[in-house]
Each structure stands twice: as structure tokens, then as C-alpha cells.
Phi, psi and omega in degrees: 000319180296318178298319179297317179295319179296319178296318180293322178295318178296319178296321179296316179296316179298321179295315180298317180295315181296321177296318179296318178296317180297316179294323177296319178295319182296314188267338187236346185248306185290138181286165175291149174289141185296327184263318187263343178072217186295327185299337181293339181297340177294343175306322184285352174252314185296310184294314175300322177299316180295316181296312183295322179295319179293319176296324178297321177296316178296320178299321176300323176293321178295316177297325179294322176299317179298323179294315181295329181283321186257331185075008181281132184296331182300322179292323176296320178294320177296319179297314179298314182294320179298317180289318179300314180291323178297324178294321177296316179293328178295317179298317178297320177294322179294318180294313179295324177294323178294321177295318178296318179297320179297318180288328184270318186252345183085007180226144178288332183212142178231108184291339180279357181269112187295329181295313180297315182295318180296320179294320178296322179299317179298316180297313180297324178298315182281345173295341178273355185295308182293315176302320178295315183297310187274001172279351180256123184280319181294125187295317182296313178296320178302313182293319181294313181296319179296323179294317178298316177302313183297322181290312182296313181289327176296326176287331180291328186300306179294328177296316178300318180297317181294322178298319179295318181296331181270358181296142181284315181275078184259099187255354183294145178308118187268091180250328182231121174267184185297330181267347182071017187286341183263018176257132172299165185303314181294321179290322179294317178299315181295318181296311183290330174293318177295321179296319177296318181296315180293323178296317178295322178297317177299312181297320181293312180296324178294319178298318180295319180293320177297317179297320179296319180292318179295321178295319179296319179295316180295322178296317178295321179296316178294323180295317178297322179294317180294318178296323178294318179293320179295325180290328182273341186298314179299320179296321180295319180296317184290328182276339183287146178292143181265000000 
């Protein structure tokens, strides 16, 4: 337990330092965009949030495969936590993207933009994950159905992304291509530092949620054990010879 806490503390410190460095680069190092000005700086938050959230959904599917293969509850918990945290990051990415759209296009939302619509479809799809999961009372069936959902939807995410990339009407602000080749050096450094910071933040928050769930499970197990011993103790006294 001590080693686990020490590891979590080290990850937290590394995440905090990386976030501070990324924010310093965003606000004090990288220059303003020639066309969008200061509002473009939200790119260094919005795009990493979107990327990490999509990777988190795929990661949830990978953990679900491990659960179906092994039947170990820990993998099911990892799958649930990965998707839960990815959904939180998706909402943050959607909000930051809307702010960027308002500053760049003058509208909070543009339905003709395939990237925004595709991202919204993914978010709405995963919004059904928890209601589906917790609508099933039996734990084994709940875990199996949730795993199948995570695998199918996790496979849908990269397919959806490729369809968007191949779309003809591509209106989203084109700042980063797949190779990152059209970013100047300072912008590329800032972007990848921000991406690392958001990735570490995702991993840290996921670790904390897993630790909280494991602690809750252990607490319930100890409580049941204590209640069982307390229930048997009077009977033991009365039956024991005096």
C-alpha cells in the first residue's frame, strides 16, 4: 500500500509540474496566431483534450477485451474508469471547442462542420454507457454487457475519426495535420508539451478513481467481515463452556 501511495504521489507531482510548464508555454512563450490572435491559444487545451478523450475510449475497449479473456474484476474496473474519465475530458473538450468556434467563427456551434458533429456523436454514444451498465442488476451480466459495449464503441472511434479525415467538406481550423508538419517549432513544442500534460492528467485522475474504488471495495469487505463476526460472537459466548 505504501509503495502504491508513493507511486501515486510521484505521478501527481509529475503531472502538476508538466501542467505548469505547458501553461507557461501557452501564455508566455508561444506567439499569437496571425489570423485568430489570442483565442487560438485554446487550441493547446482543446485538441489535447479531444485526443486524450478519444484514446481513453479506445483504452476502455482494450481493458474490456482483457476482462472478457480473464474474467478478472480489476480489468472491468479499469475499463469503466477509462471510459468515465474519457467522457469527462470529452465534455471539457466540447466546451473548449465551442469557445474556440465562437471566437473564430462567431458561432458556438456549426452543424455543417463534420469534426464537431462526429465528436458530438461519440460523446452522445458514450453517454449511454453508464445508464446501460447500471440498468442491469446482476453484476456478471452487467460487466459482460458493458465490456461488449466498450469494445464495439471503442472500435467505432478510430473508424469515425478516419471518416472525418477523409471528408471533403473539411471546415475545421486546420492547424495540425496528421504529421504535425505545418506547425512552427515553438507551436509544436507547446502543443506536444500540452498533450503530454493532459495525458498525465488523465492517467493521474484515472489512478485516483481506481484507488478510490478499490478502497471502497476493501472497506465494504471489512465491514461485512466485522458485521459477520459481531453476529456470531453472542452465539459463541453462549455456546462456549463457562
